N, CA, C and O atoms as a CHARMM CRD file, in Angstrom:
* protein
*
  308
    1    1 MET  N     -8.75700  12.28000 -10.24800 PROA 1      0.00000
    2    1 MET  CA    -8.03000  11.08700  -9.83700 PROA 1      0.00000
    3    1 MET  C     -8.57700  10.64200  -8.47900 PROA 1      0.00000
    4    1 MET  O     -8.70700  11.46800  -7.57600 PROA 1      0.00000
    5    2 PRO  N     -8.89900   9.36200  -8.31600 PROA 2      0.00000
    6    2 PRO  CA    -9.40600   8.88000  -7.03800 PROA 2      0.00000
    7    2 PRO  C     -8.30800   8.93700  -5.97500 PROA 2      0.00000
    8    2 PRO  O     -7.11700   8.97500  -6.28400 PROA 2      0.00000
    9    3 ASN  N     -8.74300   8.94100  -4.72100 PROA 3      0.00000
   10    3 ASN  CA    -7.77000   8.90600  -3.63500 PROA 3      0.00000
   11    3 ASN  C     -6.99200   7.60100  -3.70800 PROA 3      0.00000
   12    3 ASN  O     -7.55100   6.53000  -3.94400 PROA 3      0.00000
   13    4 ARG  N     -5.71100   7.71900  -3.50300 PROA 4      0.00000
   14    4 ARG  CA    -4.85500   6.53400  -3.50900 PROA 4      0.00000
   15    4 ARG  C     -4.56900   6.10900  -2.07900 PROA 4      0.00000
   16    4 ARG  O     -4.49900   6.94600  -1.17900 PROA 4      0.00000
   17    5 VAL  N     -4.40400   4.82100  -1.87200 PROA 5      0.00000
   18    5 VAL  CA    -4.07700   4.27800  -0.56300 PROA 5      0.00000
   19    5 VAL  C     -2.56900   4.36400  -0.37000 PROA 5      0.00000
   20    5 VAL  O     -1.79500   3.86300  -1.18600 PROA 5      0.00000
   21    6 ARG  N     -2.17000   5.00100   0.71200 PROA 6      0.00000
   22    6 ARG  CA    -0.73900   5.06600   1.04100 PROA 6      0.00000
   23    6 ARG  C     -0.35900   3.73100   1.67100 PROA 6      0.00000
   24    6 ARG  O     -0.55300   3.50900   2.86700 PROA 6      0.00000
   25    7 ILE  N      0.17800   2.86000   0.84800 PROA 7      0.00000
   26    7 ILE  CA     0.43500   1.47400   1.23700 PROA 7      0.00000
   27    7 ILE  C      1.34800   1.37200   2.45600 PROA 7      0.00000
   28    7 ILE  O      1.30000   0.37600   3.17700 PROA 7      0.00000
   29    8 ASN  N      2.17400   2.37900   2.69400 PROA 8      0.00000
   30    8 ASN  CA     3.09000   2.33600   3.84000 PROA 8      0.00000
   31    8 ASN  C      2.48100   2.88800   5.11500 PROA 8      0.00000
   32    8 ASN  O      3.12700   2.86200   6.16200 PROA 8      0.00000
   33    9 LEU  N      1.26400   3.38400   5.05300 PROA 9      0.00000
   34    9 LEU  CA     0.56500   3.88900   6.23700 PROA 9      0.00000
   35    9 LEU  C     -0.76500   3.20200   6.47800 PROA 9      0.00000
   36    9 LEU  O     -1.32700   3.31100   7.56800 PROA 9      0.00000
   37   10 ALA  N     -1.27300   2.50200   5.49100 PROA 10     0.00000
   38   10 ALA  CA    -2.61600   1.93300   5.54400 PROA 10     0.00000
   39   10 ALA  C     -2.74500   0.85900   6.61600 PROA 10     0.00000
   40   10 ALA  O     -1.81600   0.09400   6.87500 PROA 10     0.00000
   41   11 ASN  N     -3.92700   0.82300   7.23400 PROA 11     0.00000
   42   11 ASN  CA    -4.22900  -0.23400   8.19900 PROA 11     0.00000
   43   11 ASN  C     -4.78700  -1.43700   7.42900 PROA 11     0.00000
   44   11 ASN  O     -5.02500  -1.33200   6.22600 PROA 11     0.00000
   45   12 PRO  N     -4.99900  -2.57200   8.09700 PROA 12     0.00000
   46   12 PRO  CA    -5.44600  -3.77400   7.38400 PROA 12     0.00000
   47   12 PRO  C     -6.74000  -3.57400   6.59300 PROA 12     0.00000
   48   12 PRO  O     -6.85800  -4.06800   5.47200 PROA 12     0.00000
   49   13 GLN  N     -7.69500  -2.86700   7.15300 PROA 13     0.00000
   50   13 GLN  CA    -8.96100  -2.65600   6.45800 PROA 13     0.00000
   51   13 GLN  C     -8.77000  -1.83000   5.18800 PROA 13     0.00000
   52   13 GLN  O     -9.37400  -2.12100   4.15600 PROA 13     0.00000
   53   14 GLU  N     -7.93200  -0.80400   5.26800 PROA 14     0.00000
   54   14 GLU  CA    -7.66100   0.02100   4.08900 PROA 14     0.00000
   55   14 GLU  C     -6.95800  -0.78700   3.00200 PROA 14     0.00000
   56   14 GLU  O     -7.25400  -0.63500   1.81700 PROA 14     0.00000
   57   15 ILE  N     -6.03200  -1.63900   3.40900 PROA 15     0.00000
   58   15 ILE  CA    -5.31400  -2.46700   2.44100 PROA 15     0.00000
   59   15 ILE  C     -6.27600  -3.43400   1.75500 PROA 15     0.00000
   60   15 ILE  O     -6.18000  -3.64800   0.54700 PROA 15     0.00000
   61   16 MET  N     -7.20200  -4.01800   2.51400 PROA 16     0.00000
   62   16 MET  CA    -8.13500  -4.98000   1.92700 PROA 16     0.00000
   63   16 MET  C     -9.16600  -4.31100   1.02500 PROA 16     0.00000
   64   16 MET  O     -9.86000  -5.00500   0.28200 PROA 16     0.00000
   65   17 GLU  N     -9.28700  -3.00100   1.06300 PROA 17     0.00000
   66   17 GLU  CA   -10.16200  -2.28700   0.13400 PROA 17     0.00000
   67   17 GLU  C     -9.51700  -2.13000  -1.24300 PROA 17     0.00000
   68   17 GLU  O    -10.19200  -1.76400  -2.20500 PROA 17     0.00000
   69   18 LEU  N     -8.23100  -2.40100  -1.33900 PROA 18     0.00000
   70   18 LEU  CA    -7.55100  -2.33500  -2.63200 PROA 18     0.00000
   71   18 LEU  C     -8.05600  -3.45800  -3.53900 PROA 18     0.00000
   72   18 LEU  O     -8.32300  -4.56200  -3.06300 PROA 18     0.00000
   73   19 PRO  N     -8.18800  -3.19000  -4.82700 PROA 19     0.00000
   74   19 PRO  CA    -8.68800  -4.21000  -5.75800 PROA 19     0.00000
   75   19 PRO  C     -7.82400  -5.46800  -5.75000 PROA 19     0.00000
   76   19 PRO  O     -6.61700  -5.40400  -5.98300 PROA 19     0.00000
   77   20 GLY  N     -8.45600  -6.61900  -5.47900 PROA 20     0.00000
   78   20 GLY  CA    -7.77500  -7.90300  -5.55900 PROA 20     0.00000
   79   20 GLY  C     -6.94900  -8.29500  -4.34800 PROA 20     0.00000
   80   20 GLY  O     -6.27400  -9.32400  -4.38300 PROA 20     0.00000
   81   21 ILE  N     -6.97800  -7.50600  -3.26900 PROA 21     0.00000
   82   21 ILE  CA    -6.17200  -7.81800  -2.08300 PROA 21     0.00000
   83   21 ILE  C     -7.06600  -8.46800  -1.02600 PROA 21     0.00000
   84   21 ILE  O     -8.09800  -7.91600  -0.64500 PROA 21     0.00000
   85   22 ASP  N     -6.65500  -9.64800  -0.55800 PROA 22     0.00000
   86   22 ASP  CA    -7.41500 -10.34800   0.48000 PROA 22     0.00000
   87   22 ASP  C     -6.69100 -10.23200   1.83100 PROA 22     0.00000
   88   22 ASP  O     -5.64400  -9.59200   1.93000 PROA 22     0.00000
   89   23 ARG  N     -7.25300 -10.84900   2.85100 PROA 23     0.00000
   90   23 ARG  CA    -6.70600 -10.74100   4.21200 PROA 23     0.00000
   91   23 ARG  C     -5.27500 -11.29400   4.29800 PROA 23     0.00000
   92   23 ARG  O     -4.41800 -10.68800   4.94100 PROA 23     0.00000
   93   24 ALA  N     -5.01900 -12.41500   3.67000 PROA 24     0.00000
   94   24 ALA  CA    -3.67700 -13.00800   3.73000 PROA 24     0.00000
   95   24 ALA  C     -2.65100 -12.07800   3.08400 PROA 24     0.00000
   96   24 ALA  O     -1.53900 -11.93300   3.59300 PROA 24     0.00000
   97   25 GLN  N     -3.01300 -11.45500   1.97800 PROA 25     0.00000
   98   25 GLN  CA    -2.09500 -10.53800   1.31400 PROA 25     0.00000
   99   25 GLN  C     -1.90300  -9.26400   2.14100 PROA 25     0.00000
  100   25 GLN  O     -0.79500  -8.73200   2.21500 PROA 25     0.00000
  101   26 ALA  N     -2.98000  -8.77800   2.76300 PROA 26     0.00000
  102   26 ALA  CA    -2.86400  -7.60800   3.63900 PROA 26     0.00000
  103   26 ALA  C     -1.92900  -7.92600   4.79900 PROA 26     0.00000
  104   26 ALA  O     -1.09900  -7.10100   5.18100 PROA 26     0.00000
  105   27 ASP  N     -2.06700  -9.12500   5.35600 PROA 27     0.00000
  106   27 ASP  CA    -1.18100  -9.53600   6.45800 PROA 27     0.00000
  107   27 ASP  C      0.27100  -9.60200   5.99000 PROA 27     0.00000
  108   27 ASP  O      1.17600  -9.21500   6.72800 PROA 27     0.00000
  109   28 ALA  N      0.49800 -10.08600   4.77800 PROA 28     0.00000
  110   28 ALA  CA     1.86500 -10.15600   4.24000 PROA 28     0.00000
  111   28 ALA  C      2.45200  -8.76000   4.08900 PROA 28     0.00000
  112   28 ALA  O      3.63100  -8.54800   4.37400 PROA 28     0.00000
  113   29 ILE  N      1.64100  -7.80800   3.64400 PROA 29     0.00000
  114   29 ILE  CA     2.09500  -6.42400   3.49700 PROA 29     0.00000
  115   29 ILE  C      2.45400  -5.84700   4.85100 PROA 29     0.00000
  116   29 ILE  O      3.50600  -5.22600   5.00400 PROA 29     0.00000
  117   30 LEU  N      1.59100  -6.04600   5.83600 PROA 30     0.00000
  118   30 LEU  CA     1.84600  -5.52000   7.18300 PROA 30     0.00000
  119   30 LEU  C      3.08600  -6.15400   7.80600 PROA 30     0.00000
  120   30 LEU  O      3.88800  -5.47400   8.44600 PROA 30     0.00000
  121   31 ARG  N      3.23400  -7.45800   7.61300 PROA 31     0.00000
  122   31 ARG  CA     4.40400  -8.16300   8.15500 PROA 31     0.00000
  123   31 ARG  C      5.68800  -7.62800   7.51100 PROA 31     0.00000
  124   31 ARG  O      6.67800  -7.38500   8.20100 PROA 31     0.00000
  125   32 PHE  N      5.66600  -7.44900   6.19400 PROA 32     0.00000
  126   32 PHE  CA     6.83900  -6.91300   5.50600 PROA 32     0.00000
  127   32 PHE  C      7.18400  -5.53500   6.05300 PROA 32     0.00000
  128   32 PHE  O      8.34400  -5.26700   6.36600 PROA 32     0.00000
  129   33 ARG  N      6.19700  -4.66600   6.16900 PROA 33     0.00000
  130   33 ARG  CA     6.45700  -3.31200   6.67200 PROA 33     0.00000
  131   33 ARG  C      7.05800  -3.34300   8.06700 PROA 33     0.00000
  132   33 ARG  O      7.97200  -2.57500   8.36700 PROA 33     0.00000
  133   34 ALA  N      6.55000  -4.22600   8.92300 PROA 34     0.00000
  134   34 ALA  CA     7.05200  -4.31800  10.29400 PROA 34     0.00000
  135   34 ALA  C      8.49600  -4.81200  10.33900 PROA 34     0.00000
  136   34 ALA  O      9.27900  -4.37100  11.18000 PROA 34     0.00000
  137   35 GLU  N      8.84500  -5.72200   9.44000 PROA 35     0.00000
  138   35 GLU  CA    10.17000  -6.32700   9.45000 PROA 35     0.00000
  139   35 GLU  C     11.21000  -5.56500   8.62900 PROA 35     0.00000
  140   35 GLU  O     12.39400  -5.57300   8.96400 PROA 35     0.00000
  141   36 HSD  N     10.76400  -4.90200   7.54700 PROA 36     0.00000
  142   36 HSD  CA    11.71400  -4.32700   6.59400 PROA 36     0.00000
  143   36 HSD  C     11.53600  -2.83500   6.32500 PROA 36     0.00000
  144   36 HSD  O     12.38800  -2.22200   5.68300 PROA 36     0.00000
  145   37 GLY  N     10.46100  -2.25200   6.79700 PROA 37     0.00000
  146   37 GLY  CA    10.21900  -0.83900   6.53800 PROA 37     0.00000
  147   37 GLY  C      9.32300  -0.64200   5.33400 PROA 37     0.00000
  148   37 GLY  O      8.62300  -1.56200   4.91300 PROA 37     0.00000
  149   38 PRO  N      9.34700   0.56700   4.77600 PROA 38     0.00000
  150   38 PRO  CA     8.41900   0.91000   3.70400 PROA 38     0.00000
  151   38 PRO  C      8.59200   0.07400   2.44000 PROA 38     0.00000
  152   38 PRO  O      9.69100  -0.36300   2.10000 PROA 38     0.00000
  153   39 ILE  N      7.48100  -0.13100   1.76500 PROA 39     0.00000
  154   39 ILE  CA     7.47800  -0.77500   0.45300 PROA 39     0.00000
  155   39 ILE  C      7.85300   0.30300  -0.55400 PROA 39     0.00000
  156   39 ILE  O      7.21700   1.35600  -0.59800 PROA 39     0.00000
  157   40 LEU  N      8.86400   0.05500  -1.35200 PROA 40     0.00000
  158   40 LEU  CA     9.42600   1.08600  -2.20900 PROA 40     0.00000
  159   40 LEU  C      8.71300   1.27900  -3.53900 PROA 40     0.00000
  160   40 LEU  O      8.60500   2.40200  -4.03200 PROA 40     0.00000
  161   41 ASP  N      8.22300   0.17500  -4.12400 PROA 41     0.00000
  162   41 ASP  CA     7.65100   0.29700  -5.46800 PROA 41     0.00000
  163   41 ASP  C      6.80900  -0.92600  -5.80500 PROA 41     0.00000
  164   41 ASP  O      6.67800  -1.85100  -5.00400 PROA 41     0.00000
  165   42 ALA  N      6.24100  -0.90900  -7.00700 PROA 42     0.00000
  166   42 ALA  CA     5.35800  -1.98800  -7.44700 PROA 42     0.00000
  167   42 ALA  C      6.09400  -3.32700  -7.54500 PROA 42     0.00000
  168   42 ALA  O      5.51300  -4.36900  -7.24100 PROA 42     0.00000
  169   43 ALA  N      7.34300  -3.31300  -7.95800 PROA 43     0.00000
  170   43 ALA  CA     8.10300  -4.56300  -8.07400 PROA 43     0.00000
  171   43 ALA  C      8.26000  -5.21500  -6.70600 PROA 43     0.00000
  172   43 ALA  O      8.10900  -6.43000  -6.57300 PROA 43     0.00000
  173   44 GLN  N      8.55700  -4.42100  -5.70500 PROA 44     0.00000
  174   44 GLN  CA     8.70200  -4.96200  -4.36200 PROA 44     0.00000
  175   44 GLN  C      7.35700  -5.47600  -3.84700 PROA 44     0.00000
  176   44 GLN  O      7.30600  -6.54200  -3.23400 PROA 44     0.00000
  177   45 LEU  N      6.28700  -4.75400  -4.07900 PROA 45     0.00000
  178   45 LEU  CA     4.96200  -5.20800  -3.65900 PROA 45     0.00000
  179   45 LEU  C      4.60500  -6.51800  -4.35100 PROA 45     0.00000
  180   45 LEU  O      4.03300  -7.41000  -3.72600 PROA 45     0.00000
  181   46 SER  N      4.93100  -6.64000  -5.61500 PROA 46     0.00000
  182   46 SER  CA     4.66200  -7.87900  -6.34000 PROA 46     0.00000
  183   46 SER  C      5.37200  -9.06200  -5.68300 PROA 46     0.00000
  184   46 SER  O      4.78800 -10.13700  -5.54400 PROA 46     0.00000
  185   47 ARG  N      6.61600  -8.86800  -5.28500 PROA 47     0.00000
  186   47 ARG  CA     7.36400  -9.94200  -4.60300 PROA 47     0.00000
  187   47 ARG  C      6.70900 -10.28700  -3.26700 PROA 47     0.00000
  188   47 ARG  O      6.62100 -11.46100  -2.90900 PROA 47     0.00000
  189   48 ILE  N      6.25000  -9.27700  -2.52700 PROA 48     0.00000
  190   48 ILE  CA     5.58800  -9.50100  -1.23900 PROA 48     0.00000
  191   48 ILE  C      4.32300 -10.33700  -1.44100 PROA 48     0.00000
  192   48 ILE  O      3.98400 -11.17400  -0.60400 PROA 48     0.00000
  193   49 LEU  N      3.63800 -10.10600  -2.54300 PROA 49     0.00000
  194   49 LEU  CA     2.38700 -10.81100  -2.83500 PROA 49     0.00000
  195   49 LEU  C      2.61400 -12.11500  -3.59100 PROA 49     0.00000
  196   49 LEU  O      1.68200 -12.65000  -4.19100 PROA 49     0.00000
  197   50 GLY  N      3.82400 -12.62700  -3.57000 PROA 50     0.00000
  198   50 GLY  CA     4.11400 -13.91100  -4.20100 PROA 50     0.00000
  199   50 GLY  C      4.36600 -13.80700  -5.68600 PROA 50     0.00000
  200   50 GLY  O      4.01200 -14.70800  -6.44700 PROA 50     0.00000
  201   51 SER  N      4.98100 -12.70400  -6.10400 PROA 51     0.00000
  202   51 SER  CA     5.33200 -12.44500  -7.50500 PROA 51     0.00000
  203   51 SER  C      4.10800 -12.39500  -8.40700 PROA 51     0.00000
  204   51 SER  O      4.18200 -12.70400  -9.59700 PROA 51     0.00000
  205   52 ARG  N      3.00200 -12.00800  -7.83300 PROA 52     0.00000
  206   52 ARG  CA     1.77900 -11.86800  -8.63800 PROA 52     0.00000
  207   52 ARG  C      1.85800 -10.59400  -9.46400 PROA 52     0.00000
  208   52 ARG  O      2.41600  -9.59200  -9.01700 PROA 52     0.00000
  209   53 ARG  N      1.31100 -10.63100 -10.64600 PROA 53     0.00000
  210   53 ARG  CA     1.24800  -9.45700 -11.52000 PROA 53     0.00000
  211   53 ARG  C      0.23500  -8.48100 -10.93200 PROA 53     0.00000
  212   53 ARG  O     -0.88100  -8.87300 -10.59000 PROA 53     0.00000
  213   54 LEU  N      0.61400  -7.22400 -10.81600 PROA 54     0.00000
  214   54 LEU  CA    -0.26800  -6.20200 -10.26400 PROA 54     0.00000
  215   54 LEU  C     -1.08700  -5.60000 -11.40300 PROA 54     0.00000
  216   54 LEU  O     -0.52400  -5.04800 -12.34800 PROA 54     0.00000
  217   55 ASP  N     -2.41000  -5.70300 -11.31600 PROA 55     0.00000
  218   55 ASP  CA    -3.23300  -5.20000 -12.41300 PROA 55     0.00000
  219   55 ASP  C     -3.36700  -3.67800 -12.35500 PROA 55     0.00000
  220   55 ASP  O     -3.01100  -3.04200 -11.36300 PROA 55     0.00000
  221   56 GLN  N     -3.88200  -3.12200 -13.43000 PROA 56     0.00000
  222   56 GLN  CA    -3.96900  -1.67100 -13.58700 PROA 56     0.00000
  223   56 GLN  C     -4.81800  -1.03300 -12.49400 PROA 56     0.00000
  224   56 GLN  O     -4.45400   0.02200 -11.97500 PROA 56     0.00000
  225   57 ALA  N     -5.94200  -1.65000 -12.13400 PROA 57     0.00000
  226   57 ALA  CA    -6.81500  -1.07800 -11.09600 PROA 57     0.00000
  227   57 ALA  C     -6.07900  -0.96000  -9.77100 PROA 57     0.00000
  228   57 ALA  O     -6.21800   0.04400  -9.07200 PROA 57     0.00000
  229   58 LEU  N     -5.30100  -1.97000  -9.42000 PROA 58     0.00000
  230   58 LEU  CA    -4.52600  -1.92100  -8.18700 PROA 58     0.00000
  231   58 LEU  C     -3.46400  -0.83400  -8.27000 PROA 58     0.00000
  232   58 LEU  O     -3.30200  -0.04900  -7.33600 PROA 58     0.00000
  233   59 MET  N     -2.74300  -0.78600  -9.38000 PROA 59     0.00000
  234   59 MET  CA    -1.68200   0.21300  -9.53500 PROA 59     0.00000
  235   59 MET  C     -2.22600   1.63800  -9.42400 PROA 59     0.00000
  236   59 MET  O     -1.57200   2.50900  -8.85100 PROA 59     0.00000
  237   60 GLU  N     -3.40700   1.87100  -9.96500 PROA 60     0.00000
  238   60 GLU  CA    -4.00700   3.20100  -9.91200 PROA 60     0.00000
  239   60 GLU  C     -4.48100   3.56400  -8.51100 PROA 60     0.00000
  240   60 GLU  O     -4.74800   4.73300  -8.23200 PROA 60     0.00000
  241   61 SER  N     -4.58800   2.57500  -7.62700 PROA 61     0.00000
  242   61 SER  CA    -5.06900   2.79700  -6.26500 PROA 61     0.00000
  243   61 SER  C     -3.94800   2.97700  -5.25600 PROA 61     0.00000
  244   61 SER  O     -4.22000   3.26200  -4.09000 PROA 61     0.00000
  245   62 LEU  N     -2.69600   2.82000  -5.67000 PROA 62     0.00000
  246   62 LEU  CA    -1.56200   2.81100  -4.74300 PROA 62     0.00000
  247   62 LEU  C     -0.77500   4.11100  -4.72800 PROA 62     0.00000
  248   62 LEU  O     -0.64500   4.80100  -5.73900 PROA 62     0.00000
  249   63 ASN  N     -0.26100   4.41800  -3.55600 PROA 63     0.00000
  250   63 ASN  CA     0.69000   5.51200  -3.36200 PROA 63     0.00000
  251   63 ASN  C      1.82000   4.91200  -2.53800 PROA 63     0.00000
  252   63 ASN  O      1.58400   4.42100  -1.43400 PROA 63     0.00000
  253   64 PHE  N      3.04500   4.94400  -3.05600 PROA 64     0.00000
  254   64 PHE  CA     4.18800   4.33800  -2.38000 PROA 64     0.00000
  255   64 PHE  C      4.99200   5.33800  -1.55300 PROA 64     0.00000
  256   64 PHE  O      6.12500   5.04700  -1.16800 PROA 64     0.00000
  257   65 ALA  N      4.42500   6.50700  -1.27500 PROA 65     0.00000
  258   65 ALA  CA     5.14400   7.48900  -0.45800 PROA 65     0.00000
  259   65 ALA  C      5.56000   6.83500   0.85800 PROA 65     0.00000
  260   65 ALA  O      4.76100   6.13800   1.48300 PROA 65     0.00000
  261   66 PRO  N      6.79900   7.05500   1.27700 PROA 66     0.00000
  262   66 PRO  CA     7.26000   6.45700   2.53700 PROA 66     0.00000
  263   66 PRO  C      6.43000   6.93400   3.72700 PROA 66     0.00000
  264   66 PRO  O      5.84400   8.01600   3.69800 PROA 66     0.00000
  265   67 ALA  N      6.39200   6.13100   4.74300 PROA 67     0.00000
  266   67 ALA  CA     5.59500   6.42600   5.92800 PROA 67     0.00000
  267   67 ALA  C      6.07000   7.68200   6.64100 PROA 67     0.00000
  268   67 ALA  O      5.28600   8.29600   7.36500 PROA 67     0.00000
  269   68 ASP  N      7.32100   8.08800   6.46500 PROA 68     0.00000
  270   68 ASP  CA     7.82500   9.24100   7.19800 PROA 68     0.00000
  271   68 ASP  C      7.59000  10.55600   6.45700 PROA 68     0.00000
  272   68 ASP  O      7.96800  11.61800   6.95200 PROA 68     0.00000
  273   69 ASP  N      6.96700  10.49900   5.26900 PROA 69     0.00000
  274   69 ASP  CA     6.58200  11.73400   4.59000 PROA 69     0.00000
  275   69 ASP  C      5.51000  12.42700   5.41900 PROA 69     0.00000
  276   69 ASP  O      4.68000  11.77000   6.04700 PROA 69     0.00000
  277   70 THR  N      5.53100  13.72400   5.41800 PROA 70     0.00000
  278   70 THR  CA     4.48000  14.43100   6.13700 PROA 70     0.00000
  279   70 THR  C      3.25000  14.53000   5.25400 PROA 70     0.00000
  280   70 THR  O      3.35000  14.76600   4.04900 PROA 70     0.00000
  281   71 ALA  N      2.11000  14.35100   5.85500 PROA 71     0.00000
  282   71 ALA  CA     0.84600  14.46300   5.13500 PROA 71     0.00000
  283   71 ALA  C      0.53000  15.94900   4.94800 PROA 71     0.00000
  284   71 ALA  O      0.90800  16.78200   5.77200 PROA 71     0.00000
  285   72 PRO  N     -0.15700  16.26400   3.87200 PROA 72     0.00000
  286   72 PRO  CA    -0.52700  17.66800   3.68400 PROA 72     0.00000
  287   72 PRO  C     -1.47200  18.10900   4.79200 PROA 72     0.00000
  288   72 PRO  O     -2.27400  17.32400   5.29700 PROA 72     0.00000
  289   73 GLU  N     -1.36100  19.37300   5.15600 PROA 73     0.00000
  290   73 GLU  CA    -2.22800  19.89000   6.20700 PROA 73     0.00000
  291   73 GLU  C     -3.66100  19.96900   5.71900 PROA 73     0.00000
  292   73 GLU  O     -3.92700  20.16500   4.53300 PROA 73     0.00000
  293   74 ALA  N     -4.57200  19.81300   6.65800 PROA 74     0.00000
  294   74 ALA  CA    -5.98300  19.94500   6.33600 PROA 74     0.00000
  295   74 ALA  C     -6.27900  21.42900   6.08000 PROA 74     0.00000
  296   74 ALA  O     -5.64800  22.30200   6.67600 PROA 74     0.00000
  297   75 PRO  N     -7.23100  21.70400   5.20300 PROA 75     0.00000
  298   75 PRO  CA    -7.58400  23.09500   4.96000 PROA 75     0.00000
  299   75 PRO  C     -7.96200  23.79500   6.27500 PROA 75     0.00000
  300   75 PRO  O     -8.71800  23.25200   7.08100 PROA 75     0.00000
  301   76 GLY  N     -7.44300  24.96900   6.47400 PROA 76     0.00000
  302   76 GLY  CA    -7.75700  25.73100   7.67800 PROA 76     0.00000
  303   76 GLY  C     -6.94000  25.35600   8.89600 PROA 76     0.00000
  304   76 GLY  O     -7.14600  25.89800   9.98100 PROA 76     0.00000
  305   77 ALA  N     -5.99400  24.41300   8.71400 PROA 77     0.00000
  306   77 ALA  CA    -5.20000  23.98400   9.87900 PROA 77     0.00000
  307   77 ALA  C     -4.14100  24.99100  10.21800 PROA 77     0.00000
  308   77 ALA  O     -3.38300  24.79300  11.16800 PROA 77     0.00000
């Protein structure tokens, strides 16, 4: 399984690497996170992106884990 982008932690460049996401959509995601907190699921992300249908490639690239989850430790840490 490819690495998934943690949408609630990703910076603008990481968000724009997602399939089909442009700068305006990345800005909308960042603005939503700043104003409302973590994005909970695909339905909420779709609304943030203007009710656009999220394609399979995008869905396979996303991780909706909340920003306050702890990241796994690096090997040897």
